[in-house]
VOKE-660006 format. One record per residue (C-alpha): residue number from 0; residue in three letters; x negated, z negated, y negated. Coordinates in Angstrom, 3 decimals. Example, Ala and Ser with C-alpha at 12.3 -4.5 7.8 and 13.67 -1.06 7.14 Angstrom:
REM VOKE-660006
     i    aa          X          Z          Y
     0   ALA    -12.300     -7.800      4.500
     1   SER    -13.670     -7.140      1.060
***
This chain:
REM VOKE-660006
     i    aa          X          Z          Y
     0   UNK      0.387      0.380      0.100
     1   UNK     -1.412      0.606     -3.373
     2   UNK     -2.673     -1.913     -5.766
     3   UNK     -2.832     -2.319     -9.032
     4   UNK     -6.100     -1.286    -11.262
     5   UNK     -4.929     -3.975    -13.992
     6   UNK     -3.807     -7.543    -14.359
     7   UNK     -0.270     -6.804    -16.046
     8   UNK      0.082     -9.106    -19.470
     9   UNK      2.881    -12.184    -19.735
    10   UNK      3.844     -9.970    -22.864
    11   UNK      4.193     -6.251    -20.454
    12   UNK      6.375     -9.029    -17.851
    13   UNK      8.573    -10.150    -20.445
    14   UNK      9.344     -7.348    -21.770
    15   UNK     10.571     -5.630    -18.956
    16   UNK     12.863     -8.993    -17.580
    17   UNK     14.259     -9.740    -21.112
    18   UNK     16.239     -6.018    -20.796
    19   UNK     18.590     -7.763    -18.138
    20   UNK     20.537     -9.701    -19.427
    21   UNK     24.086    -11.022    -18.729
    22   UNK     27.122     -9.068    -20.357
    23   UNK     30.767    -10.299    -20.961
    24   UNK     33.055     -8.016    -19.267
    25   UNK     34.923     -5.670    -22.060
    26   UNK     38.562     -7.037    -22.087
    27   UNK     41.866     -5.040    -23.547
    28   UNK     44.639     -6.448    -25.231
    29   UNK     47.842     -6.138    -23.431
    30   UNK     50.280     -4.112    -26.188
    31   UNK     53.237     -5.652    -24.793
    32   UNK     52.349     -9.450    -24.762
    33   UNK     49.138     -9.543    -26.208
    34   UNK     47.176    -11.104    -23.479
    35   UNK     43.661    -10.097    -22.380
    36   UNK     42.891     -7.941    -19.222
    37   UNK     40.072     -5.988    -17.900
    38   UNK     40.384     -2.404    -19.061
    39   UNK     41.755      0.426    -16.577
    40   UNK     43.261     -2.315    -14.414
    41   UNK     46.865     -3.673    -13.839
    42   UNK     47.114     -6.945    -16.229
    43   UNK     47.653     -9.920    -13.890
    44   UNK     49.806    -11.727    -16.350
    45   UNK     52.989     -9.674    -15.762
    46   UNK     52.025     -6.644    -13.540
    47   UNK     51.604     -3.679    -16.176
    48   UNK     49.342     -0.591    -15.813
    49   UNK     49.320      2.001    -18.434
    50   UNK     52.615      0.661    -19.848
    51   UNK     54.960      0.765    -16.413
    52   UNK     55.752     -2.339    -14.537
    53   UNK     53.926     -1.510    -11.099
    54   UNK     53.278     -5.612     -9.271
    55   UNK     56.176     -7.604     -9.345
    56   UNK     55.069    -11.086    -11.071
    57   UNK     56.829    -14.586    -10.840
    58   UNK     57.275    -15.613    -14.184
***
């Protein structure tokens, strides 16, 4: 297996690792009741998707 010619500096390693970080999921606001949900997915609170009722949700 290949070996590195030179030692990689701490700064270079930290720059690489610093680019990988946790990001919060994007949320869409439901126009009917204003709840937040993941975009392009069924809203779990009222069971709608793109303005249509697709799930029966007990309220």
